[in-house]
N, C-alpha and C positions, 0 to 999 in steps of 0.2 A: 809470432811469424804467421803470415797468411800464405795461401797457395801460390799467389803470384810472386812471392819473394823466394820461393824454393829454387835451388840450383838443380839443373837437369843433368842426366836423367834421374828420376826418383820414383819409387813406389809410394803411393799415398793410400794408406788404409783408412777407410772412413768408419769411424766409431758408430755413427748413427745407423748406417746400413748393416754393420756387423750385429748390432743389437737387434735390429729388425729380424734378421735371420735366426738369431739365437732365441728370440721370443717365440717364433714359429715352432722351433724344435722343442722348446720347453713346454709349450702348450700340448704338443704331441705326446710328450712324456707323461704329462699329467692326465690326459684323456685316456691313454691306453695302458699306463703302467709299465711301458717299455723303458729300457735304459739306453742312453745315447752317448757315444764316445766320439771324441774328435780324432779322425784319422790324420795323424800328423804328416803323412806323406804328401798331402795336398797343401797344408798350411801349418807352418811351424813357427810363426811369429810369437815367441814365448812371452814377449812383453804384455800381450793381451790374454795370456792363459788365466790369470786371476779373474778377469772378466768372464771368459768362457766358462770357467769353473762355477760361476754363479748360476749358470743355466743348464749345463750338461753334467754327466756323471763322471767323466774322466777322459782318458786318452787311450789310443791304441797305437802300437808301434810295429814297424817292419824289421827292426834290428835293434842292437844294443844301444846305439847312441840316441835313437828316438825314445827308446824305453827310459833311458836315464833322464832325458829332457822332460818327458811327461811326469816322471816321478819327482824330479827336483822343482819343476816350475809350476805344476798344477797340484800335484800331491793328492789326487783323488784315485778312483779306480784306474788301474793301468794294465792293459792287455797287450799281448804280443803274438804275432804270427810271422814265421819265416819259412821259406821252402826247405831250408836246412840250417841247423844251428851249429856254431863252432864250439867244439868241446871246451876250449879254454875260456869261452864267454858265458857258459851256462850258469856258473855260480853267481856271477854278477846279474844276469838276467833274472834269476830266481829271487834275487834281493829286491829288484825293482818292480817285478810284475806279479800280480795276484792271479792272473789267468794266462795260461800258456797254451797256444794251439799249435799242434804239430801237423805236418803236411802229409806224412806217409806212415804206414804201419811200422816201417823200420825206424823212423825217428821217434815214434811213440814208444817202441820197445826199448830204445836206447836210453831215453831220458825220463820215462814216466815214474820210476821208483824214486829217482832223485827229486823230481818235482813234487811228488806226493809227500815225501819226507820233509820237504820244506813247507808243506801246508798249502801248496798251490792247487788251484783248480785247473784241470787239464782237459783239452778238447782235441778233436781231430777235424781238419778241414776236409770236406768232401767235394767231389766233382759230380754234380747231377747230370752231366753230359747232355745239357739242353742249352744250346746257344740261342740267345735272344738279340744278338747284335748283327748289324749289317754293315759291311764295308770297313770294319776296323778289327781285323783278326789279331792285330798286335795287342789289343786290349781285351781279348776274348779268352777267359780261362777255361772255357768249355770247347775250344777249338781242338781239332784232332792233334794228338801227340802233346797235349798240354802237360806241363810238369806240375801244375797247381791242383792239389786236391787228390783225394783217394776215391776211386770209382767204387760203385756198389760191389762189383765182382771182387776187387781187391779187398774191400772191407770184409766180405764174407769168407774169403779164402785165406787171408793172411793174419786175421785176428782171432784169437781164442775167445771163447765165451767169457772167460775171466777178464781178459783185456777189454772187451766191449763193455762189460759191467763196470769196469774201473774208470770209464770215461765219464766226465761230468757234462760234456757238451759237444755239440756239432757246430761247425763253422762252415759257412759257404759264402763265397764272394764271386758273383758272376756278372755284375752290372757295371756299366760305365756311362755316366750322364744320362740315365734312363728314367722312364716314368714307372708308375706302380704296376702297370699292366705287365711289364717284363718281370717284375718281382712275383706277381701272381702266377705267371707261367713257370717260373723257376721253382716256386714252392710246390706246384703240382708235381714236378719231377722229383723234388727232394722227398716229398711224402710217399710217392710211388716207390722209390728205391730205398729209403731209409726210415720210413714212417714207423715200422715195427720197433725200431731201436729208440725212437724219440721218447717213448713212454718211460724209458729208464733214465732219461737225461735230466739235468738240472737247468740247463740253459741251451738256447739255440741262438747263434749269432748270424744275422742276415747279411753281414758284411757291409760294404759301401757301394758307391755308384748310384745312390738314390738322390735325384735332384729335388729334394723335398721342398726347398725354398724357392724353386722356380714358379713363376706365376701360373703356369698351366699344369702343374703337378697335381695328380689325383690323390690328395691326402686322405680322402674318405676311403678309397680302396686300400691304401697303405694301412690305415687303421683297422680295416676289416681283416687284412692278412695277419696283422699283429695279434688281434684278439682271437682269431681262429687258432693260431698256434698255441697261444697261452692257455686257452680254454680246453683245447683238445688234448694237449700233452702235459699240462700243468708244469710249464717251464717258464723261466725268465727269458725274455726276448731282448736281444741287443741289436742295435743299429750302430754302424760306425761310419757316418758320412764324413767326408773331407771337404769336397767342393761345396756342399750345401751350407756349411758353416760360414764360408766367406764368399759365397757366390755374389758377384756384382758389388763387392764391398771394397774395391780398390781400383786405382788407376795407375797407369805408368805415364808419367809426365815427361815429355821429350821436346827437343828443339830442332828445327830445321837448320842444318849446317850449310848446305849448298844445294843448288838446283843444277842438274846436268840434263842433257838432251841427247837421245839416241833413238829416233823413231817415235819417242814420246817423252814427256817431261818426267824426270826422276828426281825425287827429293831425298837427299842423303841426310839421315837423322843422327843424333848423338846417342841413339839407342839401337840395339841389335836384336834381330829375331833369334839368331844363333846363340847369343850370349845371355840375353835378358828375358826372352820369352820363348824358350826352346820348343814348347808345344806347338807353336805356329808352324814350325817345320816338321815336327815329329807326328802331329796328329793326322794330317795337317789341317789348318783352318785359317780363316781371315778374321782377325780380332776386330771387334767393334771400335769405332773411332768417333768421338764426340763431334757433332756438327759436320759430319761427312757422310757420303752415301756410296752406293755400289754402282759402278759404271755399267753401261749397256755393252753387250758384245759387239765387236766390229762386224761389218757386213760380210767380209771375206775371211776365210780361215787364216789365222795368223795376223790379221789386221789389229791395230791397237784398239783398245776399248774406247767407247765414246761417252761423253758427258750426257747429262740429262737436262731437261728444261730448267729446273731450279738450281742445278749444280753443274754448270757447263765445263768446269775445268777438271781435267783428269791428271792425276799424278800417281806414279808408282813410288811407294815409300820403301826405303831400303836402309840397311845398316851401314856403318863405316868400316866393317872388317874386310879382309881380303877374300872372304868366301863369296864366290860369284852368286851363290844361291841365297845370300843373306837378304832376302826380300820379304817384306811384311805383307804387301798386297797392293792392289790398285784401288784408289778412292776418288770420289768426285767432291768438288768444293764449290762454294758460291763465289769465292774470290781466288785470284791467283796467290800461290804461296810465295813467301819471301824468306830469305835467310833471316834467322832470328825468331820466326814464328814459333809459337808453342802449340803442341798438339797433345791430346789426352786419349790414350788407349784405355778402353774400359774393360772391366772384369779381369783385372790384373793382380788380384790378391792370391789366386790359386795357381799352383804349379809354375810359379815364377821364382820367388825367393828361394824355394827349395830345390830348384833345378838350374839356376843360373850358373855362369862360369866366366872365366877371365881369358878365354881364347883371344889371341892377338894382343894380350895385355890390356884388354878393355876394362875400364873402371866399372865396378859393380855399382848399380844405382843405390842411392841413399834410401833408407827405410824411414818413412814418415807416418806418424799417426795423426790424422785430422780429427780433432775433437768435435763434438756435436755443435759447439758454438763457432766452428770454423777455424779455431786456432790450430796451428800445426806444430807438433812436437817431433823433433828429430830423435829417432830411436837409435839409429846407427848410421854413421857416415864411413865411407870406404875410400881408401887411397892406395898408393903404391905398395905399401907393406902388405896389404891384403892379397895382392897379386904375388908378391915375392915369397910370402910365407907358405904358399901352396906348392912351391916347386923345390 
């Protein structure tokens, strides 16, 4: 089966691009000696876990189910962090995870003996209180009143010397789709506030949010940061990227159902921002679309956007749900759209399959793996029962 034969909507994960990303990460591992884990929260397509395991060291989880998935489907190193653990789940978590990071001194005190008795490596997530993001407070763990991580003051006041010595590692995660300069700034704050403790640790986890496989990413600076921490404190360095593993490695294939008009042309698709690409509304952002461009703003405030010289036709692309705000964005095209036309949204491997939903009874998109030779393998197809069984 080839791409043009697929039913829509569907996620098409491209094996070739996935391998390109994984090779970049593997090269980084080999040059620096760091260890890299797949953050499953961004990409949990476990059918390709065996492939990912050929390049990376393992997985990291945000809860019990992700932990079990990584344990069963990749079977390599398995780490976990959660803001708070459920008492009844801890025994199972300790079965699946070799490294357990706690969020607060209270959580550490509650579970550390149990984790140590199970032979697990334990760490504490810290909050370096240094924000490096602009405009996205929802993704900023260093924002005021953040619940994520232990501050330096809490670290010193709430932990005994014995408890600090019992820690195997420090974990921090402060980035979101950022370059290595943000990591370097974060590391400066981490060393300033926690550097004295790092000499007694076995590992330091830099968390995720590193866009390592993006074309403009400063990998030389990242390598410098990794080597500095390894050499200064004699620790193992972990990275846990999610997006970087599958960045630009998938599309969402959709079809135009109808064209309506209300001050501008609106194309209703068989895919939904609210259901199939929630980050479009949550982030928010305008996803890239193959063979389409961005319109020019109208001359007057509130006026519809205008086309460009090479793409004169402007359409607002929207989903078929009852949500008025189920709008993907405005795009320009070289030709007018027609019912039945197929469109390809790009960079749709990450934060799509892991976040989609069946609001309005919307059918979930099929999951397809496109091999390097162009053959398409159906990994999962969804229907009514997938909607029904969730309710």
